ZAMAR-901590 format. One record per residue (C-alpha): x, y, z; chain; residue number from 1. Coordinates in Angstrom, 3 decimals, decimal comma. Example, Ala and Ser with C-alpha at 12.3 -4.5 7.8 and 13.67 -1.06 7.14 Angstrom:
# residues 2
REC        px        py        pz  c    k
REC    12,300    -4,500     7,800  A    1
REC    13,670    -1,060     7,140  A    2
This chain:
# residues 665
REC        px        py        pz  c    k
REC    89,260   131,739   111,761  A    1
REC    90,216   132,093   107,796  A    2
REC    93,411   130,563   108,865  A    3
REC    92,411   127,210   109,953  A    4
REC    90,858   126,810   106,112  A    5
REC    94,686   127,635   104,517  A    6
REC    96,401   125,037   105,418  A    7
REC    93,883   122,400   104,366  A    8
REC    92,987   124,493   100,885  A    9
REC    96,828   124,526   100,384  A   10
REC    97,031   120,859   100,840  A   11
REC    94,141   120,578    98,608  A   12
REC    95,326   122,312    95,658  A   13
REC    98,856   121,283    95,989  A   14
REC    97,532   117,496    95,956  A   15
REC    95,380   118,377    93,160  A   16
REC    98,342   119,579    91,053  A   17
REC   100,408   117,049    91,988  A   18
REC    97,746   114,178    90,659  A   19
REC    97,536   115,900    87,826  A   20
REC   100,637   115,935    87,014  A   21
REC   101,532   112,518    87,810  A   22
REC    98,009   110,901    86,878  A   23
REC    99,170   109,928    83,234  A   24
REC   102,500   108,032    84,131  A   25
REC    99,454   105,350    85,739  A   26
REC    99,069   104,713    81,256  A   27
REC   102,538   105,065    80,710  A   28
REC   104,056   101,359    82,868  A   29
REC   103,340    99,220    80,368  A   30
REC   106,289   100,779    78,164  A   31
REC   108,834    99,885    80,942  A   32
REC   107,271    96,661    81,968  A   33
REC   109,538    93,802    80,769  A   34
REC   107,579    90,465    80,795  A   35
REC   110,562    87,944    79,476  A   36
REC   111,090    85,901    82,106  A   37
REC   114,858    85,071    81,848  A   38
REC   115,408    88,845    82,633  A   39
REC   114,115    87,697    86,057  A   40
REC   116,757    85,063    86,951  A   41
REC   119,053    85,554    89,224  A   42
REC   123,346    85,537    87,898  A   43
REC   124,323    82,524    89,842  A   44
REC   121,560    80,650    88,031  A   45
REC   122,726    78,290    85,000  A   46
REC   120,559    79,119    83,081  A   47
REC   121,482    82,598    83,750  A   48
REC   125,066    82,101    83,040  A   49
REC   124,765    80,268    79,793  A   50
REC   122,441    83,196    78,476  A   51
REC   125,281    85,415    78,803  A   52
REC   128,473    82,659    77,676  A   53
REC   126,190    82,278    74,432  A   54
REC   126,211    85,596    73,477  A   55
REC   129,654    85,078    72,254  A   56
REC   127,735    82,786    69,428  A   57
REC   126,123    86,011    68,088  A   58
REC   122,500    85,163    68,611  A   59
REC   122,180    87,408    71,725  A   60
REC   119,870    89,894    70,376  A   61
REC   117,425    86,866    69,511  A   62
REC   114,448    84,923    70,418  A   63
REC   112,419    82,396    68,480  A   64
REC   109,431    82,942    66,958  A   65
REC   108,023    79,721    65,098  A   66
REC   105,955    80,300    62,033  A   67
REC   103,898    77,178    61,715  A   68
REC   101,442    75,977    58,969  A   69
REC    99,246    72,767    58,990  A   70
REC    97,131    71,834    56,015  A   71
REC    95,503    68,331    57,041  A   72
REC    95,636    67,054    52,933  A   73
REC    99,110    67,640    53,075  A   74
REC   101,384    70,456    52,647  A   75
REC   101,282    71,674    48,840  A   76
REC   103,954    73,523    46,744  A   77
REC   101,721    76,516    47,032  A   78
REC   102,052    77,019    50,629  A   79
REC   105,796    76,510    50,455  A   80
REC   106,104    78,907    48,232  A   81
REC   104,152    81,083    50,148  A   82
REC   106,099    80,826    53,361  A   83
REC   109,331    81,258    51,388  A   84
REC   107,872    84,215    50,080  A   85
REC   107,106    86,157    53,025  A   86
REC   108,966    89,213    54,766  A   87
REC   110,425    87,918    58,192  A   88
REC   111,050    90,487    60,570  A   89
REC   114,287    89,122    61,509  A   90
REC   116,529    86,181    60,166  A   91
REC   114,210    83,117    59,150  A   92
REC   115,507    79,512    58,698  A   93
REC   114,924    77,611    55,552  A   94
REC   110,800    75,714    55,432  A   95
REC   111,193    72,901    57,702  A   96
REC   109,163    70,249    56,497  A   97
REC   107,129    67,830    58,683  A   98
REC   108,875    64,030    58,306  A   99
REC   105,966    62,367    59,698  A  100
REC   103,256    63,191    57,511  A  101
REC   104,158    66,263    55,340  A  102
REC   100,604    67,781    57,075  A  103
REC   102,774    70,866    58,376  A  104
REC   105,822    72,951    57,948  A  105
REC   107,784    75,630    60,130  A  106
REC   110,043    78,107    59,695  A  107
REC   111,887    79,601    62,868  A  108
REC   112,496    83,224    63,041  A  109
REC   114,822    84,950    65,099  A  110
REC   113,564    88,271    66,433  A  111
REC   114,825    90,930    68,146  A  112
REC   115,174    90,240    71,995  A  113
REC   114,921    94,183    72,376  A  114
REC   111,055    94,355    71,617  A  115
REC   109,806    91,043    70,570  A  116
REC   105,940    92,003    71,117  A  117
REC   106,152    94,411    67,870  A  118
REC   108,591    92,129    65,905  A  119
REC   105,772    89,353    66,442  A  120
REC   102,678    91,578    66,089  A  121
REC   105,074    92,653    62,744  A  122
REC   105,615    88,977    61,753  A  123
REC   101,646    87,980    62,313  A  124
REC   100,531    90,709    60,367  A  125
REC   102,640    89,491    57,572  A  126
REC   101,130    86,077    57,746  A  127
REC    97,390    87,425    57,742  A  128
REC    96,660    86,269    54,427  A  129
REC    97,665    82,322    53,624  A  130
REC    95,973    80,782    51,219  A  131
REC    92,937    78,742    51,333  A  132
REC    92,646    76,043    53,754  A  133
REC    96,459    76,415    55,356  A  134
REC    96,783    77,251    58,830  A  135
REC    98,959    79,675    59,683  A  136
REC    99,744    80,387    63,287  A  137
REC   103,296    82,122    65,084  A  138
REC   104,284    80,422    68,259  A  139
REC   107,342    79,961    70,809  A  140
REC   109,273    82,414    73,334  A  141
REC   108,668    85,295    71,225  A  142
REC   104,728    85,009    70,735  A  143
REC   104,733    83,716    74,148  A  144
REC   105,783    87,287    75,311  A  145
REC   103,870    88,824    72,851  A  146
REC   100,912    87,369    74,109  A  147
REC   101,034    87,986    77,163  A  148
REC   101,932    91,949    76,690  A  149
REC    98,669    91,490    75,045  A  150
REC    96,994    90,140    78,131  A  151
REC    98,171    92,763    80,148  A  152
REC    97,076    95,602    77,924  A  153
REC    94,218    95,367    80,272  A  154
REC    95,354    96,689    83,124  A  155
REC    95,648   100,396    81,844  A  156
REC    91,780   100,284    81,375  A  157
REC    89,582    97,692    82,188  A  158
REC    91,542    96,489    85,881  A  159
REC    91,663   100,392    87,027  A  160
REC    87,768   100,761    85,635  A  161
REC    86,363    97,802    87,544  A  162
REC    88,496    97,962    90,238  A  163
REC    87,073   101,602    90,977  A  164
REC    83,822   100,880    90,031  A  165
REC    83,485    97,845    92,476  A  166
REC    84,817   100,187    95,009  A  167
REC    82,713   103,189    94,604  A  168
REC    79,710   100,787    94,660  A  169
REC    80,807    99,526    97,863  A  170
REC    81,052   103,110    99,434  A  171
REC    77,893   104,383    98,024  A  172
REC    76,197   101,158   100,322  A  173
REC    78,681   101,876   103,026  A  174
REC    78,024   106,042   103,633  A  175
REC    74,851   106,087   102,139  A  176
REC    75,990   109,287   100,357  A  177
REC    77,045   110,406    96,661  A  178
REC    80,063   112,690    97,547  A  179
REC    81,999   110,902   100,210  A  180
REC    82,471   107,919    97,788  A  181
REC    83,877   110,572    95,422  A  182
REC    86,038   111,732    97,811  A  183
REC    87,682   108,541    98,879  A  184
REC    88,122   107,130    95,486  A  185
REC    89,699   110,500    94,551  A  186
REC    92,242   110,001    97,327  A  187
REC    92,737   106,455    95,647  A  188
REC    93,358   108,590    92,524  A  189
REC    96,024   110,389    93,823  A  190
REC    97,779   107,983    95,488  A  191
REC    98,391   105,737    92,068  A  192
REC    99,397   108,636    90,379  A  193
REC   102,325   109,210    92,627  A  194
REC   103,153   105,859    93,245  A  195
REC   102,802   105,151    89,303  A  196
REC   105,420   108,319    88,495  A  197
REC   107,577   107,144    91,075  A  198
REC   107,395   103,238    90,128  A  199
REC   108,002   104,357    86,302  A  200
REC   111,132   106,980    86,823  A  201
REC   112,709   103,844    88,506  A  202
REC   111,989   101,338    86,370  A  203
REC   112,868   103,366    83,453  A  204
REC   116,596   103,900    84,752  A  205
REC   117,195   100,710    85,584  A  206
REC   116,503   100,333    89,603  A  207
REC   113,860    97,928    89,901  A  208
REC   112,205    95,489    87,518  A  209
REC   108,701    96,356    86,764  A  210
REC   106,469    93,230    85,106  A  211
REC   102,897    92,934    83,897  A  212
REC   101,855    91,225    87,666  A  213
REC   103,413    93,781    89,759  A  214
REC   101,820    96,460    88,376  A  215
REC    98,495    94,772    88,326  A  216
REC    99,115    94,140    91,879  A  217
REC   100,230    97,716    92,218  A  218
REC    96,985    99,487    90,935  A  219
REC    94,991    96,889    92,984  A  220
REC    97,430    97,495    96,140  A  221
REC    96,854   101,115    96,100  A  222
REC    93,275   101,297    95,633  A  223
REC    92,481    99,039    98,326  A  224
REC    94,837   100,552   100,925  A  225
REC    94,003   104,266   100,323  A  226
REC    90,327   103,139   100,671  A  227
REC    90,981   100,967   104,281  A  228
REC    92,801   103,655   105,555  A  229
REC    90,402   106,102   104,616  A  230
REC    87,643   104,247   106,448  A  231
REC    89,015   104,273   109,337  A  232
REC    89,415   107,672   109,090  A  233
REC    86,174   108,774   107,972  A  234
REC    84,770   106,552   110,498  A  235
REC    86,641   108,215   113,305  A  236
REC    85,920   111,603   111,978  A  237
REC    81,812   110,927   111,672  A  238
REC    82,388   109,688   115,445  A  239
REC    83,607   112,686   116,509  A  240
REC    81,711   115,108   114,705  A  241
REC    78,519   113,401   116,836  A  242
REC    80,627   114,657   120,333  A  243
REC    82,327   117,778   118,646  A  244
REC    80,579   120,629   117,302  A  245
REC    83,849   122,312   115,313  A  246
REC    84,854   120,441   112,642  A  247
REC    88,399   121,291   112,758  A  248
REC    88,648   119,757   116,155  A  249
REC    87,032   116,773   115,436  A  250
REC    89,340   116,082   112,790  A  251
REC    92,332   116,886   114,835  A  252
REC    90,847   114,399   117,264  A  253
REC    89,966   111,855   114,366  A  254
REC    93,086   112,225   112,715  A  255
REC    95,628   111,695   115,775  A  256
REC    93,438   108,882   117,053  A  257
REC    94,366   107,174   113,821  A  258
REC    97,660   107,797   112,736  A  259
REC    99,031   105,421   114,482  A  260
REC    97,026   102,279   113,316  A  261
REC    96,805   103,736   110,101  A  262
REC   100,822   103,849   109,929  A  263
REC   101,197   100,846   111,800  A  264
REC    99,394    98,863   109,453  A  265
REC   100,957   100,373   106,322  A  266
REC   104,423   100,091   108,100  A  267
REC   103,287    96,564   108,738  A  268
REC   102,296    95,962   104,673  A  269
REC   105,423    98,027   103,419  A  270
REC   108,217    95,514   105,889  A  271
REC   106,434    92,671   104,595  A  272
REC   106,274    93,437   100,856  A  273
REC   110,001    94,728   101,384  A  274
REC   110,987    90,836   102,587  A  275
REC   110,663    89,880    99,022  A  276
REC   113,528    91,700    97,872  A  277
REC   115,296    88,392   100,055  A  278
REC   114,314    86,830    96,961  A  279
REC   116,772    85,288    94,267  A  280
REC   114,627    86,623    91,700  A  281
REC   114,452    89,527    90,140  A  282
REC   110,889    89,463    89,239  A  283
REC   109,994    89,366    93,283  A  284
REC   112,594    92,031    94,195  A  285
REC   110,911    93,851    91,695  A  286
REC   107,699    93,351    93,363  A  287
REC   108,921    94,269    96,770  A  288
REC   109,687    98,041    96,359  A  289
REC   106,781    98,711    93,969  A  290
REC   104,292    97,448    96,224  A  291
REC   106,091    99,390    99,291  A  292
REC   105,749   102,986    96,773  A  293
REC   102,247   101,998    96,387  A  294
REC   101,282   101,430    99,761  A  295
REC   103,598   104,559   101,006  A  296
REC   101,493   106,434    98,575  A  297
REC    98,248   105,545   100,028  A  298
REC    99,147   106,397   103,287  A  299
REC   100,576   109,935   102,173  A  300
REC    97,132   110,433   100,774  A  301
REC    94,901   109,354   103,392  A  302
REC    97,082   111,109   106,144  A  303
REC    96,999   114,410   104,078  A  304
REC    95,087   115,072   101,400  A  305
REC    91,992   113,370   102,672  A  306
REC    91,701   114,800   106,166  A  307
REC    92,157   117,991   104,318  A  308
REC    89,384   117,764   101,734  A  309
REC    87,006   116,295   104,704  A  310
REC    87,807   119,195   106,817  A  311
REC    86,288   121,533   103,955  A  312
REC    83,674   119,787   103,570  A  313
REC    82,887   119,033   107,307  A  314
REC    79,295   117,801   107,847  A  315
REC    78,410   118,018   104,137  A  316
REC    80,713   115,383   103,203  A  317
REC    78,126   112,668   104,706  A  318
REC    74,873   113,874   102,997  A  319
REC    72,507   113,402   103,466  A  320
REC    72,831   111,529   106,755  A  321
REC    74,836   113,866   108,377  A  322
REC    76,067   113,620   112,095  A  323
REC    74,974   115,669   114,080  A  324
REC    76,435   116,926   117,218  A  325
REC    75,220   115,481   120,648  A  326
REC    73,361   112,771   118,606  A  327
REC    73,417   108,853   119,519  A  328
REC    76,079   106,900   117,870  A  329
REC    74,781   104,344   115,853  A  330
REC    78,287   102,120   116,328  A  331
REC    77,363   101,330   119,928  A  332
REC    74,300    98,906   119,002  A  333
REC    73,134    96,818   115,895  A  334
REC    75,257    94,078   114,760  A  335
REC    78,123    93,956   116,454  A  336
REC    76,981    94,556   119,724  A  337
REC    75,483    91,084   119,256  A  338
REC    78,921    89,778   117,991  A  339
REC    80,366    91,053   121,558  A  340
REC    77,755    89,709   123,274  A  341
REC    78,197    86,230   121,577  A  342
REC    81,881    86,517   122,336  A  343
REC    81,499    87,725   126,295  A  344
REC    79,104    85,081   126,671  A  345
REC    80,948    82,204   125,547  A  346
REC    84,398    83,301   124,942  A  347
REC    86,581    80,070   125,137  A  348
REC    84,136    77,885   123,291  A  349
REC    83,639    80,627   120,568  A  350
REC    87,928    80,438   119,716  A  351
REC    88,125    76,542   120,141  A  352
REC    84,858    76,390   117,632  A  353
REC    86,480    78,948   115,527  A  354
REC    89,940    77,242   115,385  A  355
REC    88,632    73,780   114,679  A  356
REC    86,635    75,182   111,629  A  357
REC    89,941    76,862   110,173  A  358
REC    92,180    73,617   110,766  A  359
REC    89,475    71,665   108,962  A  360
REC    90,442    74,215   105,875  A  361
REC    94,489    73,647   107,157  A  362
REC    93,536    69,992   106,305  A  363
REC    93,197    70,512   102,443  A  364
REC    96,674    72,226   102,212  A  365
REC    98,811    69,110   101,064  A  366
REC    96,168    69,193    97,906  A  367
REC    97,399    72,539    96,518  A  368
REC    99,391    71,896    93,433  A  369
REC   102,057    74,493    93,795  A  370
REC   105,080    72,901    91,761  A  371
REC   104,804    74,935    88,394  A  372
REC   102,737    74,420    85,234  A  373
REC   103,787    74,723    81,282  A  374
REC   103,888    78,740    80,309  A  375
REC   101,611    77,887    78,260  A  376
REC    98,969    77,197    80,709  A  377
REC    99,604    80,922    82,191  A  378
REC    96,962    82,115    79,570  A  379
REC    93,139    81,511    80,998  A  380
REC    91,918    82,387    77,193  A  381
REC    92,534    81,284    73,547  A  382
REC    95,997    82,503    72,646  A  383
REC    97,597    82,143    69,082  A  384
REC   101,300    81,032    70,695  A  385
REC    99,593    78,173    72,296  A  386
REC    97,332    77,065    69,699  A  387
REC   100,392    77,276    67,763  A  388
REC   102,545    74,904    69,993  A  389
REC    99,568    72,178    69,566  A  390
REC    99,779    72,511    66,072  A  391
REC   103,867    72,079    66,575  A  392
REC   103,714    69,530    68,643  A  393
REC   101,236    67,187    66,354  A  394
REC   103,908    67,631    63,753  A  395
REC   107,173    67,997    64,998  A  396
REC   109,295    67,108    68,335  A  397
REC   107,728    69,473    70,776  A  398
REC   110,962    71,474    71,486  A  399
REC   111,120    72,192    67,469  A  400
REC   112,417    75,791    67,671  A  401
REC   113,156    76,211    71,509  A  402
REC   115,946    73,819    72,087  A  403
REC   117,956    73,621    75,056  A  404
REC   121,126    75,076    74,923  A  405
REC   124,468    73,116    76,012  A  406
REC   127,653    75,035    76,389  A  407
REC   131,030    73,067    77,228  A  408
REC   134,561    72,869    76,431  A  409
REC   135,369    72,526    73,142  A  410
REC   137,428    69,585    73,789  A  411
REC   134,854    67,527    74,981  A  412
REC   132,160    67,915    72,356  A  413
REC   131,677    64,751    71,310  A  414
REC   131,489    63,469    74,711  A  415
REC   128,943    65,908    75,662  A  416
REC   127,203    64,941    72,450  A  417
REC   126,826    61,114    73,486  A  418
REC   125,726    62,114    77,088  A  419
REC   123,056    64,173    76,064  A  420
REC   121,309    61,989    74,267  A  421
REC   119,199    61,201    77,142  A  422
REC   115,055    60,013    77,652  A  423
REC   113,205    62,718    76,162  A  424
REC   115,770    64,068    73,569  A  425
REC   115,033    64,398    70,074  A  426
REC   117,851    65,711    68,469  A  427
REC   121,570    67,057    69,308  A  428
REC   123,292    69,323    66,798  A  429
REC   126,601    70,703    67,086  A  430
REC   126,322    74,907    66,489  A  431
REC   129,769    75,971    66,510  A  432
REC   132,531    77,254    68,596  A  433
REC   133,493    80,163    70,299  A  434
REC   136,058    81,441    73,258  A  435
REC   137,455    77,723    74,155  A  436
REC   133,252    76,734    74,297  A  437
REC   131,417    74,344    71,488  A  438
REC   127,281    74,733    71,787  A  439
REC   124,907    71,834    71,407  A  440
REC   121,527    72,826    70,579  A  441
REC   119,393    69,782    72,096  A  442
REC   116,149    69,433    70,984  A  443
REC   113,155    67,892    73,013  A  444
REC   110,171    65,412    71,996  A  445
REC   107,730    67,210    74,255  A  446
REC   106,656    71,443    74,358  A  447
REC   109,703    73,395    75,892  A  448
REC   107,382    74,649    78,661  A  449
REC   105,844    71,061    79,732  A  450
REC   106,423    69,100    82,587  A  451
REC   108,320    66,323    80,618  A  452
REC   110,677    69,104    79,130  A  453
REC   111,445    70,003    82,556  A  454
REC   111,955    66,452    83,546  A  455
REC   114,111    66,043    80,602  A  456
REC   116,847    69,100    81,336  A  457
REC   117,047    67,981    84,549  A  458
REC   118,123    64,219    83,046  A  459
REC   120,147    66,112    80,899  A  460
REC   122,186    68,375    83,634  A  461
REC   122,683    65,545    85,048  A  462
REC   124,081    63,623    82,082  A  463
REC   126,568    65,948    80,791  A  464
REC   127,656    67,398    84,107  A  465
REC   129,358    63,677    84,354  A  466
REC   131,714    64,022    81,479  A  467
REC   135,239    64,341    83,012  A  468
REC   136,518    68,046    82,064  A  469
REC   133,698    69,503    80,316  A  470
REC   132,313    72,038    82,710  A  471
REC   129,017    71,455    80,862  A  472
REC   126,022    74,056    81,436  A  473
REC   122,433    73,957    80,167  A  474
REC   120,376    76,805    79,367  A  475
REC   117,533    77,770    76,896  A  476
REC   113,578    78,719    77,714  A  477
REC   112,981    75,145    79,608  A  478
REC   115,944    75,551    81,631  A  479
REC   114,898    79,303    82,420  A  480
REC   111,508    77,846    83,259  A  481
REC   113,198    74,749    85,631  A  482
REC   115,643    77,374    87,061  A  483
REC   112,933    79,931    87,760  A  484
REC   110,740    77,297    89,684  A  485
REC   113,712    75,952    91,766  A  486
REC   114,789    79,461    93,307  A  487
REC   110,572    79,974    93,739  A  488
REC   110,775    76,986    95,842  A  489
REC   113,938    78,089    97,742  A  490
REC   112,564    82,186    98,146  A  491
REC   109,494    80,711   100,225  A  492
REC   111,444    79,213   102,668  A  493
REC   113,656    81,851   103,326  A  494
REC   110,991    84,679   103,023  A  495
REC   108,196    83,209   105,138  A  496
REC   110,263    83,078   108,300  A  497
REC   111,576    86,629   107,796  A  498
REC   108,079    88,081   107,138  A  499
REC   107,059    86,535   110,497  A  500
REC   110,251    87,985   112,205  A  501
REC   109,316    91,322   110,961  A  502
REC   105,661    91,525   111,649  A  503
REC   106,226    90,520   115,245  A  504
REC   108,957    93,414   116,095  A  505
REC   106,097    95,301   114,395  A  506
REC   103,647    94,325   116,320  A  507
REC   105,271    94,180   119,423  A  508
REC   106,405    97,723   119,153  A  509
REC   102,991    98,772   118,529  A  510
REC   100,798    97,365   120,986  A  511
REC   104,046    97,228   123,904  A  512
REC   103,383    93,452   124,042  A  513
REC   105,218    90,012   123,561  A  514
REC   101,797    87,830   124,170  A  515
REC    99,784    90,014   122,110  A  516
REC   101,153    89,923   118,817  A  517
REC   102,235    85,919   118,995  A  518
REC    98,589    85,458   119,549  A  519
REC    97,628    87,675   116,252  A  520
REC   100,256    86,130   114,438  A  521
REC    99,138    82,516   114,589  A  522
REC    95,215    83,570   114,098  A  523
REC    96,891    85,235   110,790  A  524
REC    98,750    82,039   110,166  A  525
REC    95,770    79,864   110,713  A  526
REC    93,728    81,798   108,172  A  527
REC    96,209    81,687   105,774  A  528
REC    96,370    77,834   105,974  A  529
REC    92,676    77,491   105,672  A  530
REC    93,194    80,145   102,752  A  531
REC    95,546    78,085   100,877  A  532
REC    93,423    74,878   102,261  A  533
REC    89,857    76,043   100,337  A  534
REC    92,027    77,169    97,049  A  535
REC    93,253    74,468    96,565  A  536
REC    89,468    72,439    96,388  A  537
REC    88,281    75,476    94,504  A  538
REC    91,393    75,412    91,798  A  539
REC    91,528    71,782    91,361  A  540
REC    87,953    71,136    91,499  A  541
REC    85,806    74,335    90,465  A  542
REC    88,455    75,690    88,075  A  543
REC    90,330    72,785    87,332  A  544
REC    93,490    74,730    87,166  A  545
REC    96,265    73,283    85,805  A  546
REC    98,374    74,010    89,220  A  547
REC    99,898    77,175    90,250  A  548
REC   103,640    78,397    90,146  A  549
REC   105,638    78,084    93,446  A  550
REC   105,258    82,081    93,941  A  551
REC   101,811    81,502    94,479  A  552
REC   101,847    80,806    97,954  A  553
REC   104,809    82,897    98,482  A  554
REC   102,594    86,099    97,478  A  555
REC    99,240    84,958    99,137  A  556
REC   101,214    84,392   102,319  A  557
REC   102,820    88,103   102,218  A  558
REC    99,787    89,619   101,043  A  559
REC    97,568    87,756   103,788  A  560
REC   100,108    87,954   106,402  A  561
REC   100,424    91,518   106,251  A  562
REC    97,236    92,685   105,273  A  563
REC    95,529    90,404   107,645  A  564
REC    97,861    92,149   110,395  A  565
REC    96,561    95,202   109,395  A  566
REC    92,676    94,441   110,742  A  567
REC    93,992    93,077   113,940  A  568
REC    96,229    96,094   113,976  A  569
REC    92,851    98,512   113,676  A  570
REC    91,107    96,158   116,168  A  571
REC    93,846    95,679   119,120  A  572
REC    94,958    99,406   119,064  A  573
REC    91,276   100,481   119,472  A  574
REC    90,614    97,363   122,357  A  575
REC    94,302    98,703   124,203  A  576
REC    92,905   102,971   124,231  A  577
REC    89,257   101,478   125,593  A  578
REC    90,994    99,154   127,897  A  579
REC    92,787   102,312   129,758  A  580
REC    89,445   103,269   131,078  A  581
REC    87,354   100,045   131,067  A  582
REC    89,591    96,999   132,084  A  583
REC    90,709    94,412   129,780  A  584
REC    87,178    92,503   129,237  A  585
REC    84,676    95,285   128,278  A  586
REC    87,694    97,195   126,194  A  587
REC    88,156    94,116   124,239  A  588
REC    83,718    94,176   123,172  A  589
REC    83,921    97,886   123,221  A  590
REC    86,645    97,995   120,549  A  591
REC    85,318    95,170   118,884  A  592
REC    81,730    96,933   118,907  A  593
REC    83,132   100,154   117,574  A  594
REC    85,215    99,113   114,920  A  595
REC    83,501    96,212   113,645  A  596
REC    81,604    97,889   111,132  A  597
REC    84,764    99,665   109,875  A  598
REC    86,795    96,975   109,402  A  599
REC    84,604    95,132   107,671  A  600
REC    83,608    97,177   105,439  A  601
REC    87,393    97,688   104,784  A  602
REC    87,721    94,195   104,158  A  603
REC    85,321    93,868   101,943  A  604
REC    86,690    97,041    99,930  A  605
REC    90,203    95,121    99,919  A  606
REC    88,901    91,622    98,924  A  607
REC    86,809    92,882    96,315  A  608
REC    89,920    95,082    94,561  A  609
REC    91,835    92,304    94,761  A  610
REC    89,137    90,358    93,024  A  611
REC    88,909    92,489    89,987  A  612
REC    92,403    90,927    88,943  A  613
REC    90,298    88,118    87,669  A  614
REC    89,558    90,618    84,863  A  615
REC    92,803    90,118    83,597  A  616
REC    93,206    86,595    81,668  A  617
REC    96,484    85,079    83,720  A  618
REC    96,183    82,263    85,704  A  619
REC    98,665    83,684    88,419  A  620
REC    96,585    87,081    88,837  A  621
REC    93,383    84,853    89,273  A  622
REC    94,820    82,211    91,483  A  623
REC    96,160    85,536    93,730  A  624
REC    92,859    87,297    92,987  A  625
REC    91,088    84,558    94,859  A  626
REC    93,677    83,531    97,713  A  627
REC    93,997    87,560    98,641  A  628
REC    89,591    88,131    98,296  A  629
REC    89,212    85,149    99,886  A  630
REC    91,532    85,132   102,685  A  631
REC    90,904    89,058   103,403  A  632
REC    87,391    88,202   104,032  A  633
REC    88,169    84,979   106,198  A  634
REC    90,333    87,642   108,406  A  635
REC    87,876    90,272   108,445  A  636
REC    84,600    87,963   109,365  A  637
REC    85,847    85,167   111,538  A  638
REC    89,311    85,667   112,691  A  639
REC    89,100    89,565   113,682  A  640
REC    85,437    89,244   114,674  A  641
REC    85,715    85,966   116,454  A  642
REC    88,968    84,043   117,035  A  643
REC    90,898    87,050   118,638  A  644
REC    88,379    89,080   120,538  A  645
REC    87,738    85,998   121,978  A  646
REC    90,863    84,787   122,831  A  647
REC    91,407    88,399   124,341  A  648
REC    88,604    88,085   126,346  A  649
REC    89,240    84,759   127,448  A  650
REC    93,395    85,639   128,631  A  651
REC    92,536    88,600   129,965  A  652
REC    94,683    91,410   130,816  A  653
REC    97,523    88,858   130,748  A  654
REC    97,630    89,390   126,637  A  655
REC    99,189    92,810   127,065  A  656
REC   102,449    91,546   128,823  A  657
REC   105,002    92,709   130,135  A  658
REC   102,910    95,692   129,934  A  659
REC   100,346    96,212   132,379  A  660
REC    97,353    98,561   131,374  A  661
REC    95,771   100,708   133,872  A  662
REC    92,013   100,333   134,446  A  663
REC    89,468   101,100   137,179  A  664
REC    89,247    99,275   140,463  A  665
């Protein structure tokens, strides 16, 4: 008898030791995260090629930080003396006055590109005591990176605290138990520690790219997935404890019944996010394995550590509402029995009306503005780099300090310089020759991250390419942003079909059917479309967002389709199990009744954890938080509860074609 305690006890102790070692790496991930957009472009991008070739000109290790000073009554000699006397953490230009009104001055500082955030912090500290009445701000690409790092600084603390608190409250409401939520949360913490350790080692050794966005998504994904898997296992374990007196036998049955849908769910998400490896953007490629590692860790903890602890605690884990052997199953009645009765009474009307409602949401998808935003728009709170850019644009050409860089054959310098003077360009200046190439710095009239600047760079590229034999290429901050946007749009067209194919193959193998996977994927895609339509209305009207990055719909699709399929997997694997004994129609209704509560709880938990991303003041994360949270709730409450079961009842046993599931006569 005692031998049965040994294995789960050893598993629990091993996990606690592993978690104690791996846990601190959660707080170290920021040390290996890189938030410089130029590092994420593919080698084939024009801006990347220019960035590599410009190293021959000697400034490959620097990024511009722009010190802009403003005095509305006019810059004084004392102001100029102050700016000249600052100890800058890098090579600084002379003080450049504003020619149009003399109310501002700027200094361009070459910041070390390896640790720009630290250098910008030193620069801001050096400028913290300006003369009275003089406003001094630090902006430019280096300052934007520093502000991004600060914005992501809440990942290690605030994000985890909010996500953990939200999950704890929901679990207490679901289980009405003080102990069980702690066990489930501990399982998630263990999974996060192991995932963080793996990601840290891989990122530190240059195997994958990690940025703040991927880091935030990793934390949320691990917590959400681990809790989802825990809910499924705990629900089945509690169900078995009512039918089986022996806790060990109950866990064996529950584990065997849930391992297939949990593994299939995790496998679907892992394969879905790994499709991001087909992206040309290194940032997307990095998110794929980071998210896959997180899901893998959540799966491992949920099928080893969690069952070990649950079986050691037995019925005490559910105190004070312990499941008594021989007691009735509350899952068999209540709300979900009424939902099943509704689906059974009017299956065709149910799925037709539900589909029409979802199509109303889809109709608003064209209003989604996902062609990109200015870099300064990524912040949802006031930051110094944005305020500094506004001051800079009032008194200087908007692209000052962040010029577009044109490289061409040295013999074509004059022709390329002439061609570069397109609409939107302020000045063109030759900066030297190296390796048979000439470098031209092109200052734009508009801020380097603005839509107008992007259009100017597009015109600039078209113009300089027309110079015969020049082989001119355009790089710089604005070109990097333009190439990133174009690559994101390409990724969206390539990756979405691959994700659909992968998920179809997984479902076909799991459900042993060809028709069921097609129907399930169609429902999830419809749900995704409705979600994006609602997001367009909310982003444009309620939140007044300036737009969205092209990668937002891609990430939304990958996560929503993969996670939305999860709930269909949980439902349909139980339906398939019940159909073998009850028949097609009753199998669907029984499966819906039994799984309704646990799947809804799982959806609410996952939606709440993703919503926690909104605590970080980053536009991209706020948009992903809304899209995934709303989409998961839509999948859980509408698609999985009404649309899928109504379709399954209406289609009948043919849904398992070409398989045939035996049923009673």
